[in-house]
N, C-alpha and C positions, 0 to 999 in steps of 0.2 A: 508531467512528472508522475512517476509511480511512487507511492509511499507504501512500504511494507512494514507493518508494525507487528509486534508479537501477537496481537489479537484482532487485527483488521488490516484490510488492503483497500486502497483506493487510488484513483487517478485524478490529477488536478490539471485542468486545462483552462485556457482563456477562450471561452465559447459560450454564446447564449446567456450573457450576463452583463451587468453594468461594469463601467471602467474600473471601479474600486472593488470589484468582486472577481472571483474565479469560480469555475464550475467544478465541484467535487463529485466524483462519480464512483459508485461501488457496485460490485456484482452480488454482494450478499446483504440481505436485509439486516439493518442494525449497525453495520460497519461505520457508516458516516456518523451516526449518533454517538458512537463510542468516543470520538474525538471532538465532535461538535454537537453536544446534547440539545442545543436549542435550534438546530437546523430544521428548516422546513423541507423535508425530503419528499421528492416526487418520484413516482414509479412510472417508467415508460417501457412497456413490454416490447416496443419495436426498436429499442436501442441496444447497442452492444453492452452497455452498462445499465442494468435495470434500474438502479437508484441514483438520483441526482439531486444536488442542492447548490444553489448559488450562495457563496459565503464571502464575506468581506475579506480582502487580502490581509488586513491587519489581524483579523481573528485567526486566519490560517497560520500566519507567521508566529503568533503567540502560542497557538496550540503545538506547532512543530518544535518551538523552543522548549516548551514543557516536556515534550517527548524526549528531546536530547538530554534534558536534565534528569530524566528518569532512567536512563540507560545504566543498569547495574550488572548486566549479565556479561560473562566472558565469551559467550558464543550465541549469536543471534538465533540460529536455527534451533538450538536447544531451549530457547526461551518460548518457543511456540508450542502451546499445549494442545491446540485444536488439531486433530489428526488430518482432517481434510485440508486445512490451511497449511499445515506443515508439509504435506505432500506436494501442494502447489508450489510452495517456496523452494522445495528441493529440486523440482523440475526447472524453476527459474535459475537457481544456483548452477545447476548442471548445464543448462543451455548457454549461460554466460561464461562458463569455464573456459572454453576454447579461445576466448579473447585474451587470456593470459598466455604469454609467450612460451612458458615452460609447462603448460598443462599436460602435454603428452608424456612428459618425463615422470609423472606421478601415477603409478599403476592403480592406486586406490581410487582415482577419479574415473577410471574407465567403467566402473560398475554403474555409474549414473547415466 
């Protein structure tokens, strides 16, 4: 599962952890701690996601519920203030656009 938040991005998978945990992985230092401040984050320079932490499933569920409760913006992309993160999200948004059946009917989408 990819989780894209206004100030951080991470991937959550069931790998290299206990049955009641999931592995939360991030590419940027500090992203995991933004949502899981008590996480024991490890750095692995040989992995596609540099930062990793095994976190209890219940803690992940609670944190994600909290994020849902904090959504107040009318446009997600506009809520992202970090320029590098915003650019990455725009590329993801654009890459996923063609999945929409009428994507080609919207000329404004062709610029991405």
